[in-house]
mmCIF file of the N, C-alpha and C atoms, coordinates in Angstrom:
data_MODEL
# 
_entry.id   MODEL 
# 
loop_
_atom_site.group_PDB 
_atom_site.id 
_atom_site.type_symbol 
_atom_site.label_atom_id 
_atom_site.label_alt_id 
_atom_site.label_comp_id 
_atom_site.label_asym_id 
_atom_site.label_entity_id 
_atom_site.label_seq_id 
_atom_site.pdbx_PDB_ins_code 
_atom_site.Cartn_x 
_atom_site.Cartn_y 
_atom_site.Cartn_z 
_atom_site.occupancy 
_atom_site.B_iso_or_equiv 
_atom_site.pdbx_formal_charge 
_atom_site.auth_seq_id 
_atom_site.auth_comp_id 
_atom_site.auth_asym_id 
_atom_site.auth_atom_id 
_atom_site.pdbx_PDB_model_num 
ATOM 1   N N  . MET A 1 1  ? -4.954  4.016  13.283  1.00 0.00 ? 1  MET A N  1 
ATOM 2   C CA . MET A 1 1  ? -3.374  2.153  12.646  1.00 0.00 ? 1  MET A CA 1 
ATOM 3   C C  . MET A 1 1  ? -1.762  3.491  12.899  1.00 0.00 ? 1  MET A C  1 
ATOM 4   N N  . SER A 1 2  ? -1.379  2.701  13.065  1.00 0.00 ? 2  SER A N  1 
ATOM 5   C CA . SER A 1 2  ? 0.005   3.377  12.640  1.00 0.00 ? 2  SER A CA 1 
ATOM 6   C C  . SER A 1 2  ? 0.590   2.689  11.698  1.00 0.00 ? 2  SER A C  1 
ATOM 7   N N  . SER A 1 3  ? 2.095   3.352  11.383  1.00 0.00 ? 3  SER A N  1 
ATOM 8   C CA . SER A 1 3  ? 2.630   2.973  10.076  1.00 0.00 ? 3  SER A CA 1 
ATOM 9   C C  . SER A 1 3  ? 3.147   1.704  10.025  1.00 0.00 ? 3  SER A C  1 
ATOM 10  N N  . GLU A 1 4  ? 2.864   0.973  9.456   1.00 0.00 ? 4  GLU A N  1 
ATOM 11  C CA . GLU A 1 4  ? 4.031   0.287  9.219   1.00 0.00 ? 4  GLU A CA 1 
ATOM 12  C C  . GLU A 1 4  ? 5.516   -0.842 9.200   1.00 0.00 ? 4  GLU A C  1 
ATOM 13  N N  . PRO A 1 5  ? 6.503   -0.888 8.587   1.00 0.00 ? 5  PRO A N  1 
ATOM 14  C CA . PRO A 1 5  ? 7.765   -1.111 8.363   1.00 0.00 ? 5  PRO A CA 1 
ATOM 15  C C  . PRO A 1 5  ? 7.771   -1.562 6.612   1.00 0.00 ? 5  PRO A C  1 
ATOM 16  N N  . CYS A 1 6  ? 8.357   -1.301 5.944   1.00 0.00 ? 6  CYS A N  1 
ATOM 17  C CA . CYS A 1 6  ? 8.800   -1.568 4.101   1.00 0.00 ? 6  CYS A CA 1 
ATOM 18  C C  . CYS A 1 6  ? 9.206   -2.957 4.452   1.00 0.00 ? 6  CYS A C  1 
ATOM 19  N N  . PRO A 1 7  ? 8.537   -4.069 4.089   1.00 0.00 ? 7  PRO A N  1 
ATOM 20  C CA . PRO A 1 7  ? 8.875   -5.034 4.201   1.00 0.00 ? 7  PRO A CA 1 
ATOM 21  C C  . PRO A 1 7  ? 10.092  -5.063 2.835   1.00 0.00 ? 7  PRO A C  1 
ATOM 22  N N  . SER A 1 8  ? 10.847  -4.388 1.817   1.00 0.00 ? 8  SER A N  1 
ATOM 23  C CA . SER A 1 8  ? 11.734  -4.701 1.192   1.00 0.00 ? 8  SER A CA 1 
ATOM 24  C C  . SER A 1 8  ? 12.861  -4.387 1.788   1.00 0.00 ? 8  SER A C  1 
ATOM 25  N N  . CYS A 1 9  ? 12.262  -2.565 2.540   1.00 0.00 ? 9  CYS A N  1 
ATOM 26  C CA . CYS A 1 9  ? 13.722  -1.773 2.664   1.00 0.00 ? 9  CYS A CA 1 
ATOM 27  C C  . CYS A 1 9  ? 13.807  -0.956 4.759   1.00 0.00 ? 9  CYS A C  1 
ATOM 28  N N  . GLY A 1 10 ? 12.386  -1.974 4.654   1.00 0.00 ? 10 GLY A N  1 
ATOM 29  C CA . GLY A 1 10 ? 12.505  -1.297 6.682   1.00 0.00 ? 10 GLY A CA 1 
ATOM 30  C C  . GLY A 1 10 ? 11.980  -0.582 6.883   1.00 0.00 ? 10 GLY A C  1 
ATOM 31  N N  . GLY A 1 11 ? 12.052  0.856  5.727   1.00 0.00 ? 11 GLY A N  1 
ATOM 32  C CA . GLY A 1 11 ? 11.299  2.844  5.432   1.00 0.00 ? 11 GLY A CA 1 
ATOM 33  C C  . GLY A 1 11 ? 10.186  1.892  5.859   1.00 0.00 ? 11 GLY A C  1 
ATOM 34  N N  . GLN A 1 12 ? 9.591   4.014  6.230   1.00 0.00 ? 12 GLN A N  1 
ATOM 35  C CA . GLN A 1 12 ? 8.433   3.597  6.296   1.00 0.00 ? 12 GLN A CA 1 
ATOM 36  C C  . GLN A 1 12 ? 6.861   3.473  4.877   1.00 0.00 ? 12 GLN A C  1 
ATOM 37  N N  . LEU A 1 13 ? 6.077   2.023  5.591   1.00 0.00 ? 13 LEU A N  1 
ATOM 38  C CA . LEU A 1 13 ? 5.094   2.544  4.952   1.00 0.00 ? 13 LEU A CA 1 
ATOM 39  C C  . LEU A 1 13 ? 4.097   3.500  4.996   1.00 0.00 ? 13 LEU A C  1 
ATOM 40  N N  . ALA A 1 14 ? 3.779   4.349  3.338   1.00 0.00 ? 14 ALA A N  1 
ATOM 41  C CA . ALA A 1 14 ? 2.702   5.088  3.745   1.00 0.00 ? 14 ALA A CA 1 
ATOM 42  C C  . ALA A 1 14 ? 1.192   5.047  2.922   1.00 0.00 ? 14 ALA A C  1 
ATOM 43  N N  . VAL A 1 15 ? 0.030   4.907  4.364   1.00 0.00 ? 15 VAL A N  1 
ATOM 44  C CA . VAL A 1 15 ? -1.060  4.199  2.513   1.00 0.00 ? 15 VAL A CA 1 
ATOM 45  C C  . VAL A 1 15 ? -1.827  5.059  2.150   1.00 0.00 ? 15 VAL A C  1 
ATOM 46  N N  . ASN A 1 16 ? -2.058  5.069  1.474   1.00 0.00 ? 16 ASN A N  1 
ATOM 47  C CA . ASN A 1 16 ? -3.047  6.199  0.140   1.00 0.00 ? 16 ASN A CA 1 
ATOM 48  C C  . ASN A 1 16 ? -4.417  6.029  0.228   1.00 0.00 ? 16 ASN A C  1 
ATOM 49  N N  . GLN A 1 17 ? -5.310  6.810  -0.520  1.00 0.00 ? 17 GLN A N  1 
ATOM 50  C CA . GLN A 1 17 ? -6.862  6.855  -0.147  1.00 0.00 ? 17 GLN A CA 1 
ATOM 51  C C  . GLN A 1 17 ? -7.628  5.824  -0.656  1.00 0.00 ? 17 GLN A C  1 
ATOM 52  N N  . ASP A 1 18 ? -6.130  4.969  -1.812  1.00 0.00 ? 18 ASP A N  1 
ATOM 53  C CA . ASP A 1 18 ? -6.630  3.672  -2.119  1.00 0.00 ? 18 ASP A CA 1 
ATOM 54  C C  . ASP A 1 18 ? -6.454  2.545  -1.814  1.00 0.00 ? 18 ASP A C  1 
ATOM 55  N N  . GLY A 1 19 ? -6.158  2.757  -0.536  1.00 0.00 ? 19 GLY A N  1 
ATOM 56  C CA . GLY A 1 19 ? -5.743  1.117  0.853   1.00 0.00 ? 19 GLY A CA 1 
ATOM 57  C C  . GLY A 1 19 ? -4.424  1.244  0.501   1.00 0.00 ? 19 GLY A C  1 
ATOM 58  N N  . TRP A 1 20 ? -3.716  1.061  -0.720  1.00 0.00 ? 20 TRP A N  1 
ATOM 59  C CA . TRP A 1 20 ? -2.029  0.821  -1.225  1.00 0.00 ? 20 TRP A CA 1 
ATOM 60  C C  . TRP A 1 20 ? -1.110  1.384  -0.340  1.00 0.00 ? 20 TRP A C  1 
ATOM 61  N N  . LYS A 1 21 ? 0.021   0.572  0.446   1.00 0.00 ? 21 LYS A N  1 
ATOM 62  C CA . LYS A 1 21 ? 0.743   0.581  1.776   1.00 0.00 ? 21 LYS A CA 1 
ATOM 63  C C  . LYS A 1 21 ? 2.185   1.009  0.134   1.00 0.00 ? 21 LYS A C  1 
ATOM 64  N N  . ILE A 1 22 ? 2.627   2.355  0.160   1.00 0.00 ? 22 ILE A N  1 
ATOM 65  C CA . ILE A 1 22 ? 3.666   2.536  -0.508  1.00 0.00 ? 22 ILE A CA 1 
ATOM 66  C C  . ILE A 1 22 ? 4.747   2.810  0.131   1.00 0.00 ? 22 ILE A C  1 
ATOM 67  N N  . CYS A 1 23 ? 6.050   3.097  -0.504  1.00 0.00 ? 23 CYS A N  1 
ATOM 68  C CA . CYS A 1 23 ? 6.958   3.197  0.791   1.00 0.00 ? 23 CYS A CA 1 
ATOM 69  C C  . CYS A 1 23 ? 7.056   4.158  -0.461  1.00 0.00 ? 23 CYS A C  1 
ATOM 70  N N  . HIS A 1 24 ? 7.738   5.092  0.271   1.00 0.00 ? 24 HIS A N  1 
ATOM 71  C CA . HIS A 1 24 ? 8.821   6.455  -0.722  1.00 0.00 ? 24 HIS A CA 1 
ATOM 72  C C  . HIS A 1 24 ? 10.171  6.157  -0.633  1.00 0.00 ? 24 HIS A C  1 
ATOM 73  N N  . SER A 1 25 ? 11.130  5.472  -0.092  1.00 0.00 ? 25 SER A N  1 
ATOM 74  C CA . SER A 1 25 ? 12.280  4.849  0.201   1.00 0.00 ? 25 SER A CA 1 
ATOM 75  C C  . SER A 1 25 ? 12.507  4.450  -0.795  1.00 0.00 ? 25 SER A C  1 
ATOM 76  N N  . CYS A 1 26 ? 11.890  3.553  -1.487  1.00 0.00 ? 26 CYS A N  1 
ATOM 77  C CA . CYS A 1 26 ? 12.314  2.376  -2.154  1.00 0.00 ? 26 CYS A CA 1 
ATOM 78  C C  . CYS A 1 26 ? 11.376  2.232  -3.066  1.00 0.00 ? 26 CYS A C  1 
ATOM 79  N N  . GLY A 1 27 ? 9.564   2.732  -2.241  1.00 0.00 ? 27 GLY A N  1 
ATOM 80  C CA . GLY A 1 27 ? 8.931   2.145  -4.083  1.00 0.00 ? 27 GLY A CA 1 
ATOM 81  C C  . GLY A 1 27 ? 8.257   1.511  -4.205  1.00 0.00 ? 27 GLY A C  1 
ATOM 82  N N  . TYR A 1 28 ? 8.517   -0.234 -3.382  1.00 0.00 ? 28 TYR A N  1 
ATOM 83  C CA . TYR A 1 28 ? 7.671   -0.434 -2.682  1.00 0.00 ? 28 TYR A CA 1 
ATOM 84  C C  . TYR A 1 28 ? 6.101   -0.089 -2.353  1.00 0.00 ? 28 TYR A C  1 
ATOM 85  N N  . ALA A 1 29 ? 5.133   -0.542 -2.899  1.00 0.00 ? 29 ALA A N  1 
ATOM 86  C CA . ALA A 1 29 ? 3.744   -0.945 -2.827  1.00 0.00 ? 29 ALA A CA 1 
ATOM 87  C C  . ALA A 1 29 ? 3.391   -1.921 -2.964  1.00 0.00 ? 29 ALA A C  1 
ATOM 88  N N  . SER A 1 30 ? 2.265   -2.853 -2.043  1.00 0.00 ? 30 SER A N  1 
ATOM 89  C CA . SER A 1 30 ? 1.081   -3.340 -1.990  1.00 0.00 ? 30 SER A CA 1 
ATOM 90  C C  . SER A 1 30 ? -0.212  -3.545 -1.692  1.00 0.00 ? 30 SER A C  1 
ATOM 91  N N  . PRO A 1 31 ? -1.120  -4.263 -2.911  1.00 0.00 ? 31 PRO A N  1 
ATOM 92  C CA . PRO A 1 31 ? -2.094  -3.865 -2.482  1.00 0.00 ? 31 PRO A CA 1 
ATOM 93  C C  . PRO A 1 31 ? -3.077  -3.722 -1.381  1.00 0.00 ? 31 PRO A C  1 
ATOM 94  N N  . PRO A 1 32 ? -4.430  -3.120 -1.801  1.00 0.00 ? 32 PRO A N  1 
ATOM 95  C CA . PRO A 1 32 ? -5.103  -3.430 -0.745  1.00 0.00 ? 32 PRO A CA 1 
ATOM 96  C C  . PRO A 1 32 ? -5.369  -4.861 -0.117  1.00 0.00 ? 32 PRO A C  1 
ATOM 97  N N  . GLY A 1 33 ? -5.256  -5.552 0.821   1.00 0.00 ? 33 GLY A N  1 
ATOM 98  C CA . GLY A 1 33 ? -4.849  -6.737 0.982   1.00 0.00 ? 33 GLY A CA 1 
ATOM 99  C C  . GLY A 1 33 ? -7.252  -7.202 1.787   1.00 0.00 ? 33 GLY A C  1 
ATOM 100 N N  . VAL A 1 34 ? -7.157  -6.546 1.949   1.00 0.00 ? 34 VAL A N  1 
ATOM 101 C CA . VAL A 1 34 ? -8.879  -6.919 1.305   1.00 0.00 ? 34 VAL A CA 1 
ATOM 102 C C  . VAL A 1 34 ? -9.541  -8.163 0.487   1.00 0.00 ? 34 VAL A C  1 
ATOM 103 N N  . VAL A 1 35 ? -9.199  -7.490 -0.518  1.00 0.00 ? 35 VAL A N  1 
ATOM 104 C CA . VAL A 1 35 ? -10.212 -8.105 -1.501  1.00 0.00 ? 35 VAL A CA 1 
ATOM 105 C C  . VAL A 1 35 ? -9.135  -8.089 -2.391  1.00 0.00 ? 35 VAL A C  1 
ATOM 106 N N  . PRO A 1 36 ? -8.828  -8.977 -3.342  1.00 0.00 ? 36 PRO A N  1 
ATOM 107 C CA . PRO A 1 36 ? -7.814  -8.742 -4.638  1.00 0.00 ? 36 PRO A CA 1 
ATOM 108 C C  . PRO A 1 36 ? -8.007  -7.270 -5.737  1.00 0.00 ? 36 PRO A C  1 
ATOM 109 N N  . ALA A 1 37 ? -7.744  -6.240 -5.746  1.00 0.00 ? 37 ALA A N  1 
ATOM 110 C CA . ALA A 1 37 ? -8.183  -5.355 -6.541  1.00 0.00 ? 37 ALA A CA 1 
ATOM 111 C C  . ALA A 1 37 ? -7.727  -5.608 -8.132  1.00 0.00 ? 37 ALA A C  1 
ATOM 112 N N  . PRO A 1 38 ? -8.576  -6.147 -8.643  1.00 0.00 ? 38 PRO A N  1 
ATOM 113 C CA . PRO A 1 38 ? -8.827  -5.466 -10.428 1.00 0.00 ? 38 PRO A CA 1 
ATOM 114 C C  . PRO A 1 38 ? -8.332  -4.523 -10.670 1.00 0.00 ? 38 PRO A C  1 
ATOM 115 N N  . SER A 1 39 ? -7.723  -4.581 -11.664 1.00 0.00 ? 39 SER A N  1 
ATOM 116 C CA . SER A 1 39 ? -7.195  -3.589 -12.392 1.00 0.00 ? 39 SER A CA 1 
ATOM 117 C C  . SER A 1 39 ? -8.367  -2.368 -13.182 1.00 0.00 ? 39 SER A C  1 
ATOM 118 N N  . LEU A 1 40 ? -9.577  -2.536 -12.785 1.00 0.00 ? 40 LEU A N  1 
ATOM 119 C CA . LEU A 1 40 ? -10.593 -1.259 -13.302 1.00 0.00 ? 40 LEU A CA 1 
ATOM 120 C C  . LEU A 1 40 ? -10.824 -1.290 -11.898 1.00 0.00 ? 40 LEU A C  1 
ATOM 121 N N  . PRO A 1 41 ? -11.200 0.427  -11.972 1.00 0.00 ? 41 PRO A N  1 
ATOM 122 C CA . PRO A 1 41 ? -12.096 0.658  -10.582 1.00 0.00 ? 41 PRO A CA 1 
ATOM 123 C C  . PRO A 1 41 ? -13.091 0.456  -9.603  1.00 0.00 ? 41 PRO A C  1 
ATOM 124 N N  . ALA A 1 42 ? -13.029 0.389  -8.772  1.00 0.00 ? 42 ALA A N  1 
ATOM 125 C CA . ALA A 1 42 ? -14.482 -0.281 -7.934  1.00 0.00 ? 42 ALA A CA 1 
ATOM 126 C C  . ALA A 1 42 ? -15.339 1.139  -7.625  1.00 0.00 ? 42 ALA A C  1 
ATOM 127 N N  . GLN A 1 43 ? -17.119 0.141  -7.486  1.00 0.00 ? 43 GLN A N  1 
ATOM 128 C CA . GLN A 1 43 ? -17.728 1.619  -7.258  1.00 0.00 ? 43 GLN A CA 1 
ATOM 129 C C  . GLN A 1 43 ? -17.667 2.055  -6.396  1.00 0.00 ? 43 GLN A C  1 
ATOM 130 N N  . SER A 1 44 ? -17.555 3.496  -6.744  1.00 0.00 ? 44 SER A N  1 
ATOM 131 C CA . SER A 1 44 ? -17.005 3.809  -4.514  1.00 0.00 ? 44 SER A CA 1 
ATOM 132 C C  . SER A 1 44 ? -18.306 4.952  -4.257  1.00 0.00 ? 44 SER A C  1 
# 
């Protein structure tokens, strides 16, 4: 998968191992879009 532009500042989003899309330029973070992630850790 290629990187996506940040919807907030247009910078490059990085995806961490938990699936969160994080922009290192402005601090924007988007949770994984597969399922609404609860605060508690899911089984791994």
